[in-house]
Steps between C-alpha positions, in 0.01 A plus 500: 500500500615715205747230394229234507262725305763555230565125479126436458475767230798357310353151532162618374660670199692182419183290517302741285765478229462121485156479342452154351212585264429791267411785735244642255262211577632338815802493728643253745752587769676245717607548860727237654474409867797294618652361819174341618488216753250270325462634147870567434417756230180643355421721204208740524351579161297820460301476178302793367274518194274777388214262429513355855505834675722366780867427563469142618745327732637147467765311697721223361780288640855571389694789352350636180572816307468662159423248228394224739203287394263386773195281452171558681568189712810670645322817610305555821250787468519725806218760519728785611530720194700811424308827487688785334197708405591778744841556338532844342792408274754226433717597797200484730402162350850366573469614861159337542622183334799479735277549805238247394743237373695541823185443705430175314862389530489558877174305522651202314813499714294527819264218401787270401678569830188433708421180310851374569442568872187282481689198365632363831179560703296333224726192504468478879122549497448250218746250647639440155732643239403816312583568137518825308252502210597745225217422261294782353176303545410328825245220531323672787288814484597797715266780614734777380744568216844345523786747531789261433529193276613295800330312782587267787340156486479234770395204279415254778255745660398657166567848638592786266636834622538787255534881502190679369403860436202721431451674167632855511655751264859556601439873513322429832817346644601149595210255450328342802664165561441185701587133533237250388484156662296241312409135549237356267187710568645687801669833424595794719708812434721644775667843511858485374662611829315242714690231687513184281471261796186672629350508150570132436358403840184693417479353150549138611232546766267639232579207269438250782164660580405486132601132481284416805207689347542306176520164682186586699316601183597177323391293801167685507445442128582129530253462788233676297555273202487190720163604649368576152603158369327337798179684405518375144587143598848513350798346675725767652839546333795320662694706755800679353 
């Protein structure tokens, strides 16, 4: 444990030396997360400015360090921010940084690992191939914040599976995480440790129920319109 703590402290000191912007106004520190199953490598960017009052967290694909230029389109905002307010001095701040950055790193590694486990069950449940989508922006809305800039997509069934998290300052520990399954207007979030096969079975049943409800509603509306047109003497519309 002591050896790991010393490694974390040395790592924190190294990161704090690599400020990318003038520290008098703002500072940016990069933390690399490598050896991932789906993302290959990620860079976590902690960006603090006095006028924002927070040390915001962003995640980008690839390996970036001091002097790297990243556009807004390459950064995923993750609402899990550093909180060093309780630090009594620089040494204490380094310790808190190492603990909080380590908690986020563990969360990213865990989410990437779990998402990779979902890949085969999703392909079997969807009966089609699954691709890894590494875009920062997805076309579908999710009910929680994304934790990783990666998702699994089954295009033929229009199913998207992505790791999500709740907003939390990293001083409170690893953020609450889950796996979101989405298909058009059907979305459900499952706890990260849940069995993927059980979750997908539940989600597909939910999606099927929603599809039947929608078909019944459309049939009801069409019948209502037909009766209304009969009242007004108009010819009913041709059957679809």
